[in-house]
VMD Tcl script that draws the C-alpha trace (Angstrom):
set ca {
  {49.61 2.95 78.55}
  {51.38 4.76 75.92}
  {52.04 1.29 73.94}
  {48.35 0.52 73.88}
  {47.46 4.39 73.06}
  {50.27 3.78 70.14}
  {48.33 0.76 69.17}
  {45.39 2.25 69.14}
  {46.71 4.83 66.89}
  {48.11 2.41 64.40}
  {44.57 0.92 63.94}
  {42.52 4.32 63.42}
  {44.99 5.25 61.22}
  {44.21 2.00 59.14}
  {41.03 2.30 59.69}
  {41.00 5.96 58.12}
  {42.77 4.69 55.29}
  {40.47 2.18 54.25}
  {37.10 3.90 54.72}
  {38.55 7.36 53.49}
  {40.48 4.98 50.70}
  {37.32 3.03 49.79}
  {35.36 6.58 49.36}
  {37.11 8.57 47.86}
  {36.03 7.58 44.31}
  {32.24 6.88 43.44}
  {30.49 4.75 41.23}
  {29.74 6.02 37.59}
  {26.27 7.42 36.34}
  {24.48 5.33 33.78}
  {23.44 7.08 30.93}
  {22.22 4.57 27.75}
  {19.93 2.35 27.45}
  {17.74 4.07 29.25}
  {16.70 1.86 32.00}
  {13.92 -0.52 31.01}
  {14.17 0.59 27.29}
  {13.09 -2.03 25.22}
  {13.88 -2.86 21.12}
  {17.30 -2.45 21.38}
  {20.00 -4.07 18.98}
  {21.82 -6.85 19.38}
  {24.99 -4.60 19.27}
  {23.98 -2.23 21.88}
  {26.51 0.26 23.26}
  {26.32 0.64 27.28}
  {27.52 3.93 28.21}
  {27.95 5.83 31.21}
  {29.58 9.11 33.09}
  {32.97 9.05 33.95}
  {34.46 9.76 37.78}
  {37.22 11.51 38.88}
  {39.97 10.04 41.57}
  {42.58 11.05 43.34}
  {45.00 9.46 40.83}
  {44.58 9.78 36.57}
  {44.66 6.19 36.28}
  {40.69 5.91 36.22}
  {39.55 2.38 34.84}
  {36.34 0.77 34.74}
  {34.62 -2.47 35.19}
  {31.23 -3.82 33.46}
  {28.82 -6.51 34.20}
  {26.25 -7.63 32.04}
  {23.56 -10.72 33.01}
  {20.65 -12.17 32.21}
  {19.38 -12.13 35.99}
  {18.92 -8.99 37.80}
  {21.17 -11.04 40.72}
  {23.98 -11.33 37.92}
  {24.42 -14.62 38.89}
  {25.29 -15.54 34.96}
  {27.15 -11.88 34.61}
  {29.71 -12.07 31.79}
  {32.32 -9.38 33.66}
  {34.38 -7.42 30.48}
  {38.23 -6.28 31.40}
  {38.79 -3.03 33.07}
  {38.82 -0.15 30.21}
  {39.48 3.64 30.27}
  {36.61 4.14 27.59}
  {33.19 5.15 29.46}
  {31.29 2.77 26.85}
  {31.32 -1.17 25.72}
  {30.04 -1.88 22.69}
  {28.05 -5.65 22.84}
  {27.43 -8.10 20.46}
  {25.40 -10.85 19.39}
  {22.93 -10.24 22.42}
  {20.13 -12.80 21.89}
  {17.06 -11.17 20.27}
  {14.17 -10.78 22.71}
  {16.62 -11.56 25.64}
  {16.08 -8.94 28.66}
  {19.48 -7.63 30.10}
  {20.70 -5.91 33.40}
  {24.18 -4.35 33.84}
  {26.06 -1.94 36.01}
  {29.47 -0.63 36.03}
  {32.20 0.17 38.45}
  {35.13 2.49 38.83}
  {38.68 1.81 39.56}
  {41.22 4.30 40.65}
  {44.35 2.37 40.94}
  {43.19 -0.65 42.75}
  {40.48 1.36 44.54}
  {36.93 0.43 43.03}
  {33.94 2.17 43.79}
  {30.55 0.58 44.62}
  {28.70 -0.74 41.52}
  {26.49 1.60 39.89}
  {22.46 1.52 39.95}
  {21.53 -2.26 37.84}
  {19.59 -1.25 35.04}
  {17.77 -3.07 32.17}
  {17.33 -3.37 28.37}
  {15.60 -5.45 26.42}
  {16.60 -6.79 22.39}
  {13.99 -6.17 19.76}
  {12.76 -9.52 19.08}
  {12.41 -9.40 14.85}
  {12.46 -7.23 11.99}
  {9.94 -4.14 11.39}
  {8.40 -3.91 7.94}
  {8.02 -0.88 6.64}
  {6.45 -0.96 3.34}
  {3.93 -1.52 1.25}
  {1.46 -1.52 3.32}
  {-0.52 -4.60 4.24}
  {-2.50 -5.99 1.36}
  {-1.26 -3.02 -0.85}
  {-1.58 -3.41 -4.82}
  {1.56 -3.86 -6.73}
  {3.28 -4.57 -10.19}
  {5.19 -8.17 -10.26}
  {8.38 -6.45 -9.11}
  {7.64 -4.84 -5.63}
  {10.23 -2.93 -3.49}
  {10.07 -4.91 0.25}
  {11.32 -2.74 2.85}
  {11.90 -2.70 6.46}
  {13.33 -0.88 9.53}
  {17.34 -1.80 9.56}
  {18.90 -3.59 12.41}
  {22.57 -3.37 13.29}
  {24.48 -5.97 14.86}
  {23.12 -8.51 12.35}
  {24.47 -10.17 9.45}
  {22.02 -10.43 7.36}
  {18.46 -11.35 6.91}
  {15.84 -13.89 5.44}
  {12.86 -13.14 3.39}
  {10.52 -15.30 3.35}
  {7.81 -15.25 0.21}
  {4.89 -17.79 -0.62}
  {1.37 -17.60 -1.97}
  {-0.09 -19.26 1.12}
  {-0.22 -18.20 5.02}
  {-1.08 -19.73 8.07}
  {-4.59 -18.18 8.35}
  {-6.87 -18.67 6.02}
  {-10.58 -18.35 5.52}
  {-13.05 -21.56 6.40}
  {-16.42 -21.69 5.00}
  {-18.83 -21.42 8.20}
  {-22.00 -22.02 6.61}
  {-23.50 -18.86 8.08}
  {-23.73 -14.81 7.99}
  {-24.56 -14.08 11.28}
  {-21.77 -12.44 13.50}
  {-19.98 -14.68 15.75}
  {-18.29 -13.34 18.76}
  {-16.11 -16.43 20.25}
  {-14.57 -19.68 19.48}
  {-12.45 -22.19 21.03}
  {-10.39 -25.36 20.31}
  {-9.98 -28.48 22.71}
  {-8.32 -30.30 19.35}
  {-7.67 -30.29 15.61}
  {-11.13 -32.65 15.48}
  {-13.34 -30.12 18.20}
  {-13.68 -26.71 17.66}
  {-16.48 -24.41 18.33}
  {-17.75 -20.72 17.48}
  {-20.90 -19.20 19.38}
  {-22.24 -15.80 18.55}
  {-26.05 -13.81 17.96}
  {-29.46 -15.48 18.52}
  {-28.20 -18.66 20.04}
  {-25.38 -19.92 17.15}
  {-23.52 -22.40 18.24}
  {-20.76 -23.76 15.23}
  {-19.30 -26.88 15.89}
  {-16.57 -28.36 13.36}
  {-15.21 -32.06 14.03}
  {-12.46 -31.68 11.29}
  {-14.83 -32.08 8.56}
  {-16.78 -28.34 8.40}
  {-18.52 -26.35 10.08}
  {-22.26 -27.34 10.99}
  {-25.02 -25.57 13.25}
  {-26.07 -27.21 16.59}
  {-29.26 -26.10 18.25}
  {-28.11 -25.71 21.77}
  {-31.68 -24.41 23.29}
  {-31.67 -20.83 23.46}
  {-31.90 -17.56 20.93}
  {-29.75 -15.58 23.19}
  {-27.26 -13.68 21.87}
  {-23.89 -15.68 22.84}
  {-20.85 -13.98 24.23}
  {-17.95 -16.59 24.94}
  {-16.96 -20.09 25.59}
  {-14.63 -22.27 26.92}
  {-13.54 -25.91 27.13}
  {-11.97 -28.07 29.65}
  {-12.25 -30.84 27.93}
  {-14.58 -32.40 25.17}
  {-16.67 -33.28 28.27}
  {-16.98 -30.22 29.91}
  {-17.45 -27.03 27.90}
  {-19.49 -23.45 29.25}
  {-21.04 -20.69 26.89}
  {-22.44 -17.58 28.42}
  {-25.17 -15.09 27.13}
  {-27.62 -12.48 27.30}
  {-30.45 -12.85 29.91}
  {-27.79 -14.71 32.29}
  {-27.40 -17.59 30.02}
  {-25.06 -20.35 30.61}
  {-25.04 -23.08 29.02}
  {-22.84 -26.17 30.13}
  {-21.50 -28.97 27.59}
  {-21.19 -32.85 28.71}
  {-19.69 -34.36 25.46}
  {-23.27 -35.14 24.13}
  {-25.67 -32.55 24.82}
  {-26.38 -28.80 26.02}
  {-27.77 -28.14 29.13}
  {-29.01 -24.40 29.65}
  {-27.82 -24.05 33.39}
  {-29.37 -21.31 36.08}
  {-26.85 -19.55 37.38}
  {-29.00 -16.97 39.52}
  {-28.55 -13.63 37.69}
  {-30.70 -12.30 34.36}
  {-27.74 -9.71 33.42}
  {-26.14 -10.00 30.28}
  {-23.28 -12.41 30.48}
  {-20.03 -11.69 28.22}
  {-17.07 -13.56 29.41}
  {-16.21 -17.20 31.11}
  {-13.17 -19.15 32.63}
  {-12.59 -22.55 34.17}
  {-9.93 -24.35 35.55}
  {-10.78 -27.28 36.62}
  {-14.36 -28.77 36.75}
  {-14.89 -27.55 40.21}
  {-13.41 -24.10 39.83}
  {-14.65 -21.61 37.46}
  {-15.93 -17.83 36.88}
  {-18.49 -16.30 34.57}
  {-18.61 -12.71 34.22}
  {-21.16 -9.62 32.90}
  {-22.93 -6.49 32.71}
  {-22.98 -4.15 35.94}
  {-20.12 -5.97 37.91}
  {-21.93 -8.78 37.67}
  {-19.61 -11.93 38.76}
  {-20.39 -15.16 39.96}
  {-18.04 -18.13 40.65}
  {-18.64 -22.01 40.50}
  {-17.30 -24.47 42.99}
  {-17.89 -28.29 43.44}
  {-21.07 -27.78 42.02}
  {-22.37 -24.38 43.18}
  {-22.90 -20.87 41.79}
  {-22.59 -17.74 44.18}
  {-22.38 -13.91 43.27}
  {-19.16 -11.85 44.52}
  {-18.92 -8.90 45.79}
  {-16.47 -6.66 43.93}
  {-17.19 -3.24 44.65}
  {-17.44 -2.10 41.65}
  {-20.34 -2.04 38.94}
  {-18.81 -1.78 35.78}
  {-19.96 -3.75 33.15}
  {-17.19 -6.83 32.95}
  {-16.27 -7.97 29.46}
  {-13.62 -11.03 29.98}
  {-12.21 -12.80 32.89}
  {-9.29 -15.07 33.26}
  {-9.02 -17.47 36.31}
  {-5.65 -18.72 36.92}
  {-6.68 -20.33 40.06}
  {-9.40 -20.00 42.29}
  {-7.16 -17.55 44.15}
  {-5.93 -15.42 41.34}
  {-8.66 -14.41 39.11}
  {-8.41 -11.10 36.65}
  {-11.01 -9.45 35.03}
  {-11.49 -6.36 32.71}
  {-14.29 -3.78 31.66}
  {-16.10 -0.61 31.00}
  {-14.37 2.70 33.18}
  {-10.93 1.78 32.56}
  {-11.07 -0.82 35.03}
  {-9.07 -4.09 35.75}
  {-10.31 -6.35 38.71}
  {-8.40 -8.89 40.48}
  {-9.16 -11.78 43.12}
  {-6.29 -12.66 45.70}
  {-8.03 -15.65 47.06}
  {-9.44 -12.77 50.05}
  {-10.06 -9.83 48.46}
  {-11.44 -8.11 45.09}
  {-9.52 -5.13 43.97}
  {-10.66 -2.98 40.78}
  {-8.20 -0.74 39.19}
  {-8.10 2.19 36.72}
  {-5.78 0.85 33.88}
  {-4.68 2.84 30.85}
  {-6.95 5.26 29.54}
  {-9.30 3.58 27.89}
  {-12.60 0.66 28.29}
  {-10.70 -2.55 28.42}
  {-12.68 -5.26 25.88}
  {-10.23 -8.38 26.36}
  {-7.61 -10.13 28.61}
  {-5.14 -13.03 28.54}
  {-3.15 -13.95 31.43}
  {-0.51 -16.44 31.05}
  {0.77 -16.75 35.16}
  {0.74 -14.74 37.72}
  {4.03 -12.16 36.30}
  {2.42 -11.64 32.74}
  {-0.51 -10.50 31.06}
  {-2.29 -8.16 28.77}
  {-5.53 -6.30 28.11}
  {-6.40 -5.09 24.91}
  {-8.98 -1.82 24.32}
  {-10.79 0.68 22.90}
  {-8.57 2.87 20.65}
  {-6.23 0.09 20.19}
  {-4.09 0.04 23.22}
  {-2.37 -2.47 24.56}
  {-1.33 -3.12 28.43}
  {0.83 -5.44 30.31}
  {0.89 -6.67 33.34}
  {4.41 -7.65 34.64}
  {3.67 -8.64 38.07}
  {4.25 -5.50 39.84}
  {2.03 -2.93 37.79}
  {0.19 -2.37 34.38}
  {2.10 -0.27 31.42}
  {0.86 0.41 27.85}
  {3.13 -1.52 24.99}
  {2.84 -0.18 21.18}
  {0.49 -1.97 19.53}
  {0.72 -0.15 16.01}
  {-3.17 0.47 15.32}
  {-5.74 2.46 16.63}
  {-8.77 0.42 15.56}
  {-11.11 -1.30 18.76}
  {-9.53 -4.39 19.77}
  {-12.05 -7.24 20.85}
  {-10.00 -10.63 21.12}
  {-7.17 -11.69 22.96}
  {-5.08 -15.18 23.25}
  {-2.31 -16.38 24.56}
  {-0.37 -19.73 23.98}
  {2.69 -19.03 25.89}
  {4.64 -15.75 25.02}
  {3.00 -16.25 21.58}
  {-0.36 -14.65 20.98}
  {-3.07 -12.73 19.02}
  {-5.11 -9.63 19.13}
  {-8.31 -9.12 17.35}
  {-10.68 -6.03 16.39}
  {-12.00 -3.79 13.90}
  {-11.63 -3.38 10.33}
  {-10.27 -7.19 10.19}
  {-7.29 -6.20 12.70}
  {-5.38 -8.62 12.98}
  {-2.06 -7.91 15.89}
  {0.57 -10.61 16.74}
  {2.90 -11.14 19.57}
  {6.22 -12.30 19.32}
  {8.05 -10.27 22.09}
  {6.33 -6.97 20.17}
  {3.12 -6.24 18.82}
  {2.68 -6.77 14.59}
  {0.18 -6.24 12.74}
  {-0.64 -9.57 10.15}
  {-2.56 -9.19 6.92}
  {-6.19 -10.54 7.75}
  {-7.86 -9.53 3.68}
  {-10.82 -8.48 5.35}
  {-12.63 -5.22 6.68}
  {-15.28 -6.39 8.78}
  {-14.96 -6.49 12.40}
  {-13.13 -9.67 14.50}
  {-14.62 -10.67 17.79}
  {-13.10 -13.86 18.95}
  {-9.49 -15.31 18.93}
  {-8.02 -18.55 20.10}
  {-4.43 -20.32 19.43}
  {-3.16 -23.57 20.59}
  {-0.20 -24.50 19.43}
  {-0.26 -24.19 16.18}
  {-4.12 -24.19 15.67}
  {-5.63 -20.90 15.69}
  {-9.28 -19.87 14.91}
  {-10.46 -16.25 14.52}
  {-13.86 -15.13 13.95}
  {-15.70 -12.10 13.56}
  {-18.96 -10.37 11.89}
  {-20.66 -11.95 8.49}
  {-19.75 -15.35 9.79}
  {-16.18 -14.93 9.00}
  {-14.31 -17.53 10.79}
  {-10.40 -18.05 10.18}
  {-8.52 -21.04 10.57}
  {-4.49 -21.35 11.25}
  {-3.68 -25.06 11.44}
  {0.14 -24.74 10.88}
  {2.57 -21.46 10.17}
  {2.20 -21.84 6.40}
  {5.00 -20.79 3.87}
  {4.83 -24.16 3.06}
  {3.67 -24.28 -0.87}
  {6.02 -25.05 -3.66}
  {5.86 -21.39 -4.46}
  {7.84 -20.65 -1.37}
  {10.77 -18.44 -2.10}
  {13.87 -17.92 0.56}
  {16.10 -14.81 -0.05}
  {19.13 -14.48 2.19}
  {19.92 -10.76 2.76}
  {23.21 -8.72 3.31}
  {22.83 -6.91 7.34}
  {23.92 -3.75 5.02}
  {20.21 -3.52 3.12}
  {17.03 -2.17 4.15}
  {14.74 -2.86 1.19}
  {15.37 -6.13 -1.56}
  {13.14 -5.88 -5.02}
  {10.80 -9.15 -5.55}
  {10.84 -9.97 -9.28}
  {8.73 -12.21 -11.31}
  {5.66 -12.24 -9.25}
  {2.73 -14.18 -10.46}
  {0.05 -12.06 -12.09}
  {-3.16 -11.71 -9.97}
  {-1.97 -13.23 -7.35}
  {-1.89 -12.67 -3.36}
  {1.20 -13.19 -1.21}
  {2.49 -13.20 2.10}
  {5.74 -12.06 3.07}
  {7.90 -12.35 6.44}
  {11.19 -11.77 7.35}
  {14.01 -12.39 10.51}
  {17.31 -10.60 11.31}
  {20.16 -13.30 12.07}
  {23.55 -13.31 13.87}
  {26.54 -16.09 14.75}
  {24.79 -16.50 17.76}
  {20.92 -16.77 17.26}
  {18.49 -16.09 14.83}
  {15.45 -13.87 15.74}
  {11.55 -14.81 15.61}
  {9.47 -13.85 12.30}
  {8.17 -10.41 11.91}
  {4.38 -9.97 11.41}
  {3.18 -11.52 8.47}
  {1.78 -8.81 5.64}
  {0.38 -9.54 2.46}
  {0.28 -7.68 -0.96}
  {-1.62 -8.51 -4.37}
  {-0.01 -7.96 -7.49}
  {-2.34 -6.73 -10.35}
  {-4.03 -8.90 -13.24}
  {-3.53 -7.17 -16.12}
  {-2.44 -3.74 -17.12}
  {-4.58 -0.80 -17.16}
  {-5.35 0.65 -20.16}
  {-4.92 4.34 -20.74}
  {-6.04 5.81 -24.26}
  {-7.64 6.49 -26.36}
  {-10.62 6.42 -23.93}
  {-13.36 3.64 -24.67}
  {-16.07 4.14 -27.85}
  {-13.27 7.09 -28.43}
  {-13.47 8.35 -32.26}
  {-10.05 8.45 -33.79}
  {-7.81 8.67 -36.91}
  {-6.72 5.45 -39.05}
  {-2.86 5.77 -37.22}
  {-3.46 5.55 -33.30}
  {-1.44 5.93 -30.43}
  {-2.47 2.95 -28.00}
  {-1.38 3.59 -24.25}
  {-1.51 1.46 -21.30}
  {-0.22 2.27 -17.37}
  {3.29 0.13 -17.72}
  {3.32 -2.94 -15.68}
  {6.77 -3.03 -13.68}
  {8.40 -6.37 -13.78}
  {7.06 -7.30 -16.87}
  {9.33 -7.67 -20.57}
  {6.65 -7.14 -23.11}
  {3.30 -6.96 -23.67}
  {0.80 -8.32 -25.56}
  {-1.60 -6.44 -27.46}
  {-4.36 -7.27 -29.68}
  {-6.90 -5.70 -32.11}
  {-9.61 -6.89 -33.79}
  {-13.07 -6.22 -35.59}
  {-14.88 -8.71 -33.60}
  {-15.26 -8.40 -29.77}
  {-14.61 -12.08 -29.41}
  {-10.81 -11.31 -31.01}
  {-11.87 -14.69 -33.24}
  {-9.01 -12.80 -35.98}
  {-6.84 -10.40 -34.05}
  {-3.68 -8.85 -34.94}
  {-0.67 -9.76 -32.48}
  {1.92 -7.34 -31.66}
  {4.51 -7.64 -28.57}
  {5.76 -4.42 -27.83}
  {8.39 -3.79 -25.11}
  {6.98 -0.46 -24.23}
  {3.65 0.89 -22.51}
  {3.06 2.54 -26.24}
  {2.19 1.02 -29.67}
  {1.11 3.04 -32.71}
  {-1.18 0.87 -35.67}
  {-0.81 2.86 -38.93}
  {-3.18 1.25 -40.91}
  {-6.71 0.88 -39.42}
  {-9.38 1.55 -42.17}
  {-12.35 3.80 -42.19}
  {-15.90 3.82 -40.14}
  {-14.69 0.92 -38.58}
  {-14.85 -0.35 -34.71}
  {-12.52 -1.92 -33.54}
  {-11.86 -3.80 -30.29}
  {-8.54 -3.75 -27.95}
  {-7.11 -5.37 -25.23}
  {-3.20 -5.80 -23.63}
  {-2.07 -8.32 -21.19}
  {1.23 -8.16 -19.31}
  {3.99 -10.87 -20.00}
  {7.33 -12.02 -17.55}
  {9.29 -15.03 -17.94}
  {7.17 -17.17 -15.78}
  {4.03 -16.15 -17.01}
  {1.50 -13.95 -19.21}
  {-1.19 -11.46 -16.96}
  {-5.31 -11.87 -17.68}
  {-6.38 -9.87 -20.68}
  {-7.03 -6.21 -19.73}
  {-10.59 -4.70 -19.88}
  {-11.45 -4.47 -23.43}
  {-12.43 -1.00 -25.05}
  {-13.15 -0.07 -28.79}
  {-12.78 2.42 -31.00}
  {-14.56 4.12 -34.27}
  {-12.35 5.22 -36.78}
  {-13.56 8.25 -38.64}
  {-15.83 7.91 -41.99}
  {-15.82 11.30 -43.34}
  {-13.50 14.60 -44.38}
  {-14.35 17.93 -42.11}
  {-13.78 20.50 -44.82}
  {-12.11 23.73 -43.64}
  {-11.56 26.45 -46.62}
  {-12.81 27.81 -48.77}
  {-15.86 28.53 -46.20}
  {-19.45 26.85 -46.99}
  {-21.24 29.25 -49.07}
  {-18.27 32.03 -49.02}
  {-18.47 34.78 -52.08}
  {-15.94 36.50 -54.00}
  {-13.41 33.56 -53.40}
  {-10.43 34.14 -55.40}
  {-10.59 32.04 -58.46}
  {-7.87 29.83 -58.30}
  {-8.27 28.88 -54.45}
  {-6.54 26.98 -51.53}
  {-8.60 24.21 -51.22}
  {-8.21 22.66 -47.12}
  {-9.71 19.95 -44.71}
  {-9.15 18.12 -42.06}
  {-6.35 15.83 -41.76}
  {-7.21 12.36 -41.05}
  {-3.68 10.49 -39.72}
  {-3.46 7.45 -41.33}
  {-4.48 8.19 -44.49}
  {-2.90 7.41 -47.53}
  {-3.77 9.99 -49.98}
  {-7.51 12.73 -50.20}
  {-9.91 12.25 -53.44}
  {-11.33 16.11 -54.13}
  {-14.09 16.27 -56.67}
  {-15.01 19.52 -57.76}
  {-17.67 20.41 -60.27}
  {-20.41 23.83 -61.12}
  {-23.27 20.85 -60.74}
  {-23.90 20.10 -57.07}
  {-24.44 16.59 -58.56}
  {-21.24 16.48 -60.01}
  {-22.09 15.54 -63.12}
  {-18.52 16.29 -64.26}
  {-16.29 16.73 -61.73}
  {-12.23 17.77 -62.11}
  {-10.83 15.09 -59.55}
  {-7.49 15.23 -58.01}
  {-5.75 13.08 -55.66}
  {-3.32 14.70 -52.95}
  {-1.62 13.20 -50.23}
  {-1.64 16.42 -48.15}
  {-4.85 17.73 -46.46}
  {-5.14 20.69 -48.92}
  {-4.72 21.23 -52.65}
  {-4.23 24.46 -54.66}
  {-5.40 24.91 -57.74}
  {-3.80 25.31 -60.81}
  {-5.77 27.30 -63.55}
  {-8.33 30.08 -62.89}
  {-11.90 29.11 -62.13}
  {-14.27 31.58 -64.10}
  {-15.39 34.42 -62.31}
  {-18.77 34.82 -60.48}
  {-19.25 31.44 -60.97}
  {-20.73 28.74 -57.84}
  {-19.03 26.05 -57.61}
  {-19.33 22.87 -55.55}
  {-16.12 20.61 -54.22}
  {-16.30 17.20 -51.51}
  {-13.59 14.99 -50.31}
  {-12.79 11.30 -49.57}
  {-9.94 9.62 -47.37}
  {-8.44 6.51 -49.00}
  {-6.73 3.68 -46.94}
  {-5.10 1.85 -49.43}
  {-7.64 0.36 -51.74}
  {-10.54 1.27 -49.49}
  {-12.37 4.66 -49.70}
  {-14.01 6.44 -46.94}
  {-17.22 8.26 -46.66}
  {-17.62 12.23 -48.81}
  {-17.42 14.96 -46.90}
  {-20.28 17.47 -46.66}
  {-20.63 19.27 -50.27}
  {-19.43 23.38 -49.89}
  {-19.99 25.59 -52.22}
  {-18.59 28.71 -52.90}
  {-18.98 31.63 -55.50}
  {-15.85 33.38 -57.36}
  {-15.13 36.55 -57.55}
  {-16.50 38.87 -60.51}
  {-14.42 41.53 -62.90}
  {-13.22 43.94 -61.12}
  {-9.75 46.13 -61.13}
  {-6.84 44.71 -61.42}
  {-5.27 46.62 -58.32}
  {-8.10 45.49 -56.38}
  {-7.30 41.79 -57.28}
  {-4.32 41.65 -54.94}
  {-6.09 41.04 -51.20}
  {-5.36 38.79 -49.02}
  {-7.11 35.86 -50.15}
  {-4.92 35.77 -53.17}
  {-2.01 34.72 -50.93}
  {-1.67 31.72 -48.64}
  {0.96 29.98 -46.82}
  {1.61 26.28 -45.75}
  {2.24 24.67 -43.68}
  {1.83 27.40 -41.07}
  {2.82 26.70 -38.11}
  {5.76 25.61 -39.87}
  {8.99 24.54 -39.08}
  {10.96 26.92 -41.56}
  {9.99 25.02 -44.66}
  {7.03 26.97 -46.56}
  {5.32 27.06 -49.36}
  {3.61 30.55 -50.31}
  {1.00 30.77 -53.05}
  {0.14 33.85 -54.57}
  {-2.28 33.88 -57.18}
  {-1.31 37.12 -59.47}
  {-3.37 38.26 -61.88}
  {-0.63 40.50 -63.90}
  {3.39 39.52 -64.42}
  {4.66 41.47 -61.52}
  {7.67 41.64 -58.76}
  {6.52 41.15 -55.08}
  {8.93 41.98 -52.34}
  {8.75 39.90 -49.50}
  {10.02 40.83 -45.81}
  {9.85 38.94 -42.50}
  {9.24 41.25 -39.20}
  {9.64 40.02 -35.85}
  {7.15 41.09 -33.04}
  {9.65 44.10 -32.57}
  {9.16 45.79 -35.66}
  {13.08 44.32 -37.03}
  {13.41 43.09 -40.54}
  {14.39 39.36 -40.25}
  {14.47 39.08 -44.38}
  {13.66 40.59 -47.73}
  {13.16 38.83 -50.73}
  {11.96 40.03 -54.03}
  {10.51 37.45 -56.66}
  {8.51 37.74 -59.87}
  {5.61 36.09 -60.09}
  {3.43 35.17 -63.68}
  {-0.27 35.74 -64.31}
  {-1.79 32.73 -62.53}
  {-0.81 30.67 -59.38}
  {2.12 30.56 -58.10}
  {3.76 28.05 -55.85}
  {7.18 29.69 -54.31}
  {9.16 27.59 -52.21}
  {9.84 29.89 -48.93}
  {12.81 28.58 -46.76}
  {13.52 30.91 -43.24}
  {16.00 28.69 -41.27}
  {18.04 30.23 -37.75}
  {14.40 31.57 -36.78}
  {13.82 31.48 -33.03}
  {10.42 30.13 -32.57}
  {7.60 32.35 -32.49}
  {5.08 35.00 -34.63}
  {6.42 36.84 -37.50}
  {4.64 38.64 -40.14}
  {4.82 38.47 -43.48}
  {4.44 40.99 -46.10}
  {3.81 40.65 -50.39}
  {4.08 43.78 -51.99}
  {3.79 44.84 -55.29}
  {4.59 48.21 -55.42}
  {0.60 48.96 -55.14}
  {-0.85 46.81 -52.66}
  {0.37 45.02 -49.83}
  {-1.23 41.86 -47.91}
  {0.12 40.73 -44.61}
  {0.25 37.17 -43.31}
  {0.91 35.96 -39.89}
  {3.66 33.68 -40.24}
  {4.60 30.64 -36.75}
  {7.42 29.21 -36.30}
  {7.44 26.27 -34.20}
}
mol new
graphics top color blue
foreach p $ca { graphics top sphere $p radius 0.5 }
foreach p [lrange $ca 0 end-1] q [lrange $ca 1 end] { graphics top cylinder $p $q radius 0.2 }
display resetview
């Protein structure tokens, strides 16, 4: 017995060591990526929490697989760190991973199994879809890690192109049998057929709204519509069928010639089985908008009230899915399906339950179609989404509501309001103008250059690493401006002869072409080729209407002309001083008038006769003239001015008159009218005009606004007009007081330094 007990004791000890040796180290807890995470990088980092054991020799063994049973698992060498960086994971791949810990050679149980899905493709950022751009737009995207580079394609053609339907009625649904057999249906009994040579209108014998269409082959087609309408096509003619309801029917699906289903308002469901139509009771009365029959024992429908209905061959189940009404449903198989909803929600079925996927839009989505794992959804305001692992917006170029979509291989049809039909016959990006760029993985933007003016361009991107190439991103479009936009002068502006023409800079152009002409057809234009967005033209003539326009240019092309603007140059001079009908004017006044930029000279006439029978004529370069000899006292003088532009003259200004002062005391003659300063404002160099009636000394002072004396100068003036150059350098910009005194009288003038 002792020996037996001894043996049992040994066995128990060994068992205890085995059991407790295994239990003394716990399985790690996984941290990241989070379970079921999506859009992970191809170099995702597997991260877990550390565990403790009896020794300090804790190591970890990680496994990753594409199968949840780890049939194809890759086991990484044991490591002391609690993270493992992956590399070259497949784009769009779903991976399962787990970790266990080792305390020397004693190992824990495996951790939980978590999964994550790698990002499918690149997500484009800016410009926004359909953006207006110049010829050098910057394309940006959200950068991926774990890739070796990107490929960007830009082209003038894209897979989806507008197809002339020949109607303006709303179209609700489409179907492709093959390239030579395509159908579309819509309001008021509209049935359109395309045999590969264009769309034609077919009389199907009804005026009811037609809401959905499906075909099994070229000789078996069904259309459903309002008022219980069901139409059957036998390859030659459409026949109206009686299916026993007057409800508006909204969806139809057939899997073979013997089995199909239609659904409609008030929860209407009618099954077709070998020539017989029979209503089904689903237990739900919400309107059903769409239906898919995978097989006679697996039917899915969706509709109002967030309802998704499923038939398993024996029972109907109606469940609320998501938060919005469902407008369309597509099922690839029993484990993969989608619905699209009001407000742009997309719900996905994974064989176990429904969950929401990001759509990137808040627009209502009305139509849905899949071919394998490649799908499209369409909806309000021209919304098109493409599924390539994730949902991405695709350019449509329109803002009309889109209702129906079908894809079959490389072919596709989209239809919507006002007779819109878009057709896809290939994947596009195959024109002679296709440009492809290989871009470094470290970049997140790319500058395009020398795009054609006034052209729509489409672009897409994919990522690359050593083991895989991603799917293409969703296609976006941009539109280049056809021409520069003009800035100033404004249209029909009145200008001087020296004119600054300005337009908005056109990015990506190397220079501009500027034309100006007196003829609206530009029959004999003057041409300029400025590099900048500004041009001064300085030799226009008085009183002329000019037409001007601008085009942009780069190495490949010249843009369209901008809109045409006109300007009208002034034809008269505006007088300023002496004021018209002024009296007591000093007998040697300063004449001033408004400057006309670009005028080469001015001609001033002065006479005591309003008819200017014997005028004094002065030609000056500046818009002012200081008389040089005293005029008769107490006399009326008339004066006028015209401008010169080379040999050409403007019209005359208005004729003004003034009356000179009478005979008064000498002391009273030195007053503010006897002193003028030009130019004022000035930059520090002035001309001081003093009309002195005696030979006298004058004291000139410059005082700042605080009363501080800045400059003091004494000058001697002779009888008559004195023109004295006066320089004030090193003065700050601002206002100063200039006083001129002859000891008896003081005249003050405001002096401005600019």
